[in-house]
C-alpha positions in Angstrom: 20.7 19.5 -2.5 24.2 19.1 -1.0 26.3 16.1 -2.4 26.5 12.9 -0.3 29.2 12.9 2.3 31.6 10.1 3.2 30.7 7.6 0.3 32.6 4.5 0.1 34.6 2.0 2.1 37.1 4.7 3.2 34.5 6.7 5.1 35.8 5.8 8.5 32.7 3.9 9.6 34.6 1.2 11.4 36.3 3.8 13.5 33.0 5.2 14.4 32.1 1.8 16.1 29.4 0.4 13.9 28.8 -3.4 14.6 29.7 -3.9 10.9 31.9 -1.6 8.9 30.3 0.1 5.9 31.8 -1.3 2.8 29.4 -0.2 0.1 29.7 2.4 -2.5 26.2 3.5 -1.5 25.7 5.9 1.2 23.1 8.7 2.1 22.0 10.9 5.0 18.6 9.1 4.9 18.0 5.5 3.5 14.4 4.5 2.6 13.5 0.9 2.0 10.6 0.4 -0.4 9.2 2.1 -3.4 5.4 2.1 -2.7 3.5 5.2 -1.6 4.8 5.1 1.9 8.5 4.9 0.9 8.2 7.4 -1.9 6.4 9.8 0.4 9.0 9.4 3.0 11.7 10.0 0.6 10.2 13.2 -0.7 9.6 14.4 2.9 13.2 13.7 3.8 14.6 15.3 0.7 12.6 18.5 1.3 13.6 18.6 5.0 17.4 18.1 4.2 17.1 20.8 1.4 15.6 23.3 3.8 18.3 22.6 6.6 21.5 24.4 6.7 23.6 21.4 6.0 21.7 19.8 3.1 22.0 16.1 2.5 21.1 13.1 0.4 18.2 10.5 0.2 18.7 6.9 -1.2 15.7 4.8 -1.9 16.2 1.0 -2.3 13.8 -1.3 -4.0 14.4 -5.1 -3.8 13.0 -5.9 -7.2 13.6 -4.4 -10.7 10.1 -3.0 -10.7 9.1 0.1 -8.9 5.8 1.0 -7.1 5.3 -2.0 -4.8 1.8 -2.9 -4.0 0.7 0.7 -4.5 1.2 0.3 -8.2 -1.2 -2.5 -8.5 -3.8 -1.0 -6.1 -6.6 1.4 -6.7 -4.4 4.2 -5.5 -7.0 5.8 -3.2 -5.7 7.7 -0.2 -8.1 8.0 2.8 -7.2 11.6 4.2 -10.1 13.1 6.2 -10.7 16.8 6.6 -8.7 17.5 3.4 -8.7 20.8 1.4 -10.5 19.2 -1.6 -13.5 18.5 0.8 -13.6 22.1 1.7 -13.5 23.2 -2.0 -16.5 21.0 -2.5 -18.3 22.2 0.6 -18.3 18.7 2.1 -18.5 18.7 5.8 -15.8 17.2 8.0 -13.8 18.0 11.1 -10.9 16.3 13.0 -13.5 15.3 15.7 -15.7 13.5 13.3 -12.7 11.7 11.7 -11.6 10.6 15.1 -15.0 9.4 16.0 -15.1 7.3 12.8 -11.6 5.9 13.4 -12.4 4.8 17.0 -15.5 3.0 15.8 -13.9 1.4 12.7 -10.9 0.1 14.7 -13.2 -1.5 17.3 -10.9 0.0 20.1 -7.8 -1.8 19.0 -5.8 1.2 17.7 -3.5 3.4 19.7 -5.5 6.6 20.5 -2.3 8.7 20.2 -1.6 7.4 16.6 -5.2 8.1 15.5 -5.0 11.6 16.8 -1.6 12.1 15.1 -2.9 10.8 11.8 -6.0 12.9 11.8 -4.1 16.1 12.6 -1.5 15.4 9.9 -3.7 14.2 7.1 -4.8 17.5 5.5 -1.2 18.8 5.6 0.2 15.5 4.1 -2.1 15.9 1.1 -1.2 19.5 0.7 2.6 18.8 1.0 2.5 16.0 -1.7 0.5 18.2 -4.1 3.0 21.0 -3.6 6.1 19.0 -3.8 5.2 16.3 -6.6 3.1 16.1 -9.8 0.5 14.3 -7.7 -3.0 15.8 -7.8 -6.0 14.4 -5.8 -9.7 14.6 -6.4 -12.5 14.2 -3.7 -15.3 14.4 -6.2 -16.0 10.6 -6.2 -15.7 8.0 -8.9 -17.0 8.4 -12.5 -20.2 6.6 -13.2 -20.4 4.7 -16.5 -24.0 5.6 -16.8 -23.0 9.2 -16.6 -22.1 11.7 -13.8 -20.1 11.0 -10.7 -20.9 8.6 -7.9 -19.9 9.6 -4.3 -17.1 7.6 -2.6 -18.3 7.0 0.9 -16.3 5.7 3.8 -16.5 1.9 3.9 -18.8 2.1 7.0 -20.3 5.5 6.5 -23.2 4.8 8.9 -20.9 4.6 11.9 -20.3 7.6 14.2 -18.3 10.2 12.2 -18.7 8.4 8.9 -18.7 10.6 5.7 -20.7 10.1 2.5 -18.0 11.4 0.3 -14.7 13.3 0.1 -12.3 11.6 2.4 -11.1 9.0 -0.2 -8.9 10.9 -2.6 -8.3 9.6 -6.1 -5.0 10.4 -7.9 -5.6 12.3 -11.1 -4.4 10.6 -14.3 -0.6 10.8 -14.7 1.4 11.1 -17.9 4.2 8.6 -17.6 6.4 10.5 -20.2 7.5 12.6 -17.2 9.6 9.6 -16.0 11.4 9.0 -19.3 12.9 5.5 -19.6 12.1 4.9 -15.9 8.4 4.5 -16.8 9.2 1.1 -18.1 10.2 0.1 -14.6 6.7 0.7 -13.0 5.0 -2.4 -12.0 2.0 -3.4 -14.2 -1.5 -3.1 -12.7 -3.6 -6.2 -12.0 -6.2 -6.9 -14.8 -9.7 -5.6 -14.3 -12.7 -6.7 -16.4 -14.4 -3.8 -18.2 -17.1 -5.9 -19.8 -19.7 -5.3 -17.1 -21.4 -2.1 -16.5 -19.3 -1.1 -13.6 -16.1 -0.8 -15.7 -14.6 2.4 -17.0 -11.1 1.9 -15.7 -9.4 2.3 -19.1 -7.9 5.5 -20.7 -6.9 5.7 -24.4 -4.7 8.7 -23.8 -1.8 6.7 -22.5 -2.1 8.2 -19.1 -1.9 6.1 -15.9 -4.7 5.9 -13.5 -5.2 4.5 -10.0 -2.2 3.1 -8.2 0.1 3.5 -11.1 -0.8 7.2 -11.3 -0.1 7.5 -7.6 3.3 5.7 -7.7 4.4 7.5 -10.9 3.6 11.0 -9.6 5.5 10.2 -6.4 8.5 8.9 -8.2 8.6 12.0 -10.4 8.5 14.1 -7.4 11.2 12.1 -5.7 13.5 12.3 -8.7 12.9 16.1 -8.9 14.1 16.4 -5.4 17.3 14.6 -6.0 16.3 11.2 -4.5 18.6 8.4 -5.8 16.6 5.2 -6.6 18.4 1.9 -6.6 16.5 -1.1 -7.9 17.6 -4.7 -7.3 18.9 -4.1 -3.8 17.2 -6.0 -1.1 17.6 -4.8 2.6 18.3 -7.6 5.0 19.4 -6.1 8.3 19.7 -2.9 10.2 23.2 -2.0 11.3 23.7 -0.3 14.6 26.6 1.8 16.0 28.3 1.2 19.4 25.5 3.2 21.2 22.8 1.0 19.6 21.6 3.7 17.2 20.5 2.4 13.8 23.0 3.8 11.3 22.8 1.7 8.1 21.5 -1.1 6.2 23.0 -4.5 5.2 21.6 -5.4 1.9 22.1 -7.8 -1.1 22.5 -7.0 -4.7 23.2 -9.8 -7.3 24.6 -12.0 -4.7 26.9 -9.3 -3.2 26.5 -8.0 0.4 26.3 -4.2 0.7 26.6 -2.3 3.9 25.1 1.2 3.4 25.6 4.0 5.7 22.5 6.1 6.7 24.0 9.1 8.6 20.7 10.5 9.8 18.2 7.6 9.7 16.5 4.7 8.0 12.9 4.4 7.0 11.4 1.0 6.7 8.5 1.0 4.1 8.9 -2.4 2.5 5.4 -3.7 2.6 3.6 -6.6 4.3 4.3 -10.3 4.7 1.6 -12.0 2.8 4.1 -14.1 0.6 5.8 -15.4 3.9 3.7 -18.5 4.9 5.3 -18.7 8.3 4.4 -15.1 9.2 0.9 -15.5 7.7 0.2 -18.6 9.9 1.6 -16.8 12.9 -0.2 -13.5 12.7 -3.3 -13.4 10.5 -6.4 -13.9 12.3 -8.0 -16.2 9.7 -7.2 -18.4 6.7 -6.0 -17.0 3.4 -6.9 -18.8 0.1 -5.3 -16.4 -2.5 -2.7 -13.6 -2.7 -3.3 -10.7 -5.0 -0.1 -8.9 -4.5 2.8 -9.6 -7.0 4.4 -12.9 -6.0 7.6 -12.4 -3.8 6.9 -8.7 -3.3 5.9 -8.7 0.3 7.7 -11.3 2.5 8.2 -9.4 5.7 11.6 -8.1 5.2 11.0 -4.9 7.0 9.2 -6.6 9.9 12.0 -9.1 10.4 14.6 -6.3 10.4 12.6 -4.3 12.9 12.0 -7.3 15.2 15.6 -8.2 15.2 16.3 -4.7 16.7 13.5 -5.1 19.3 10.7 -3.0 17.6 7.2 -3.1 19.1 4.5 -4.5 16.7 0.8 -4.3 16.9 -2.4 -5.3 15.0 -0.6 -7.8 12.7 -3.8 -10.0 12.6 -5.3 -7.6 10.2 -4.8 -7.2 6.5 -6.2 -5.3 3.4 -8.7 -8.1 2.8 -10.6 -8.6 -0.4 -12.4 -11.4 -2.4 -11.1 -13.0 -5.5 -12.1 -16.1 -7.6 -9.9 -18.5 -9.3 -11.2 -21.0 -11.9 -10.5 -24.7 -11.6 -7.0 -25.6 -12.9 -5.6 -22.1 -12.1 -4.1 -22.8 -8.7 -5.6 -23.7 -5.4 -3.8 -21.9 -2.6 -1.8 -18.9 -1.5 1.6 -20.5 -2.2 0.8 -21.2 -5.9 1.5 -18.8 -8.7 -1.1 -16.2 -9.1 -2.5 -17.6 -12.3 -5.7 -15.8 -13.4 -7.1 -14.5 -10.1 -10.0 -12.3 -10.6 -11.3 -9.6 -8.2 -14.8 -10.2 -6.9 -15.7 -6.7 -5.9 -18.3 -4.9 -8.1 -19.8 -8.0 -9.9 -20.9 -9.7 -6.5 -23.0 -6.7 -5.6 -25.0 -6.7 -8.8 -28.6 -8.0 -8.9 -29.2 -11.6 -9.9 -26.3 -13.1 -8.0 -25.6 -14.4 -4.5 -22.8 -16.0 -2.5 -23.5 -19.3 -0.9 -21.4 -21.4 1.6 -20.6 -25.1 1.7 -24.1 -25.8 2.9 -25.7 -23.9 0.0 -26.8 -21.0 2.3 -26.5 -17.3 1.7 -24.4 -16.0 4.6 -23.5 -12.3 3.9 -24.8 -9.1 2.3 -23.0 -9.3 -1.0 -23.1 -5.5 -1.4 -20.8 -4.8 1.8 -17.4 -3.3 1.0 -14.6 -5.6 -0.3 -12.6 -5.4 2.9 -15.3 -6.2 5.5 -16.9 -8.9 3.6 -14.0 -11.2 4.2 -14.9 -11.2 7.9 -17.8 -13.4 7.1 -15.3 -16.0 5.8 -13.5 -16.1 9.0 -16.5 -17.0 11.1 -15.7 -20.2 12.9 -18.2 -22.9 14.0 -16.9 -24.3 17.2 -19.5 -27.3 17.2 -18.5 -28.5 13.7 -15.0 -27.1 14.4 -14.7 -25.6 10.9 -15.0 -22.4 8.9 -18.6 -22.8 7.5 -18.3 -20.2 4.8 -15.2 -21.6 3.2 -15.2 -22.5 0.5 -18.0 -20.3 -1.0 -19.5 -20.2 -4.6 -20.7 -17.2 -6.5 -24.0 -18.1 -8.1 -25.8 -16.2 -11.0 -28.3 -16.9 -13.8 -28.4 -16.4 -17.5 -30.0 -13.0 -17.1 -27.1 -11.8 -14.9 -24.6 -13.3 -17.4 -26.2 -11.5 -20.4 -26.4 -8.3 -18.5 -23.0 -8.2 -16.9 -20.8 -11.1 -18.3 
């Protein structure tokens, strides 16, 4: 990869008409904001494209915290990529047409058709590219069953038109963090899971990473191999434009200092969501939020605010990646509290011998529905009582359940 060009305050950026002169020692052809799967994939893509170009170039990735991986590192790490090569290897049927039918149904008509078509067309190639250019390896075989064998991993609403019973959800293979050297210590820790109930099986004794950490770790290794420079503790604050209005850099902060970083060919904003910004939550989300599972302070809407300042169009911000969690009395009561001991309520709520009941003591939802869509039941509003009848809710179980799964 060609070395960076024009680094430093003497690079002539003021003469080129930027609305703020570039004064940072950091500079690159492409600047990526965020170290989750989106930002890392973008950084790898940019690095490969620049290497293959006649001029070469450099890629700089900025992460606001001292930990890498973003929300990806604390997630399950599954990528939904329809019609992928691994499905064909397992002779699992799929097609772009089926995937589009499913996306149209699952999005309830609220998604841009052109974006859906572009995503479906690019999905197989995206998986292929990341496996070719990074240590990341995917599996479409499904999830391991603690009782033996492998369970299929269906679409969350597999009975909708175009739904698939298995194969579109790709699991990252276990990743050996020794490939990252000392940087492995910078990867964000995963959220704790209970393995005492029979649906566990998320622990490896080999020292390898699984889930979101495996996904993030493999992508970081790939980015480093392609010469991507990663800077931690740099919080992007504002997009800088030149005299023609073209975005040409980033204003950022590091340890109280203001940096103006030139991006000669472009900026990629991949800095996550806005769940830790109470103002944006209240303004955009379609329903109430009682707890936050992403690491505190990680997702405060930085990229959204930067984009809005430059007039970017936004859509579908009332949605989120919803899930249920429980918090015991005394461990915090709301989304602005410290996380405390939040516990996922995913597998346990679907096991026999337990139910969810609302404030009236009534069962109000099929407890076995997927973790994302079950939250819709909590956003039901009763206009007569002018309240959300299913908030709060209680998870009830008996002694036989506790003995079997507790």
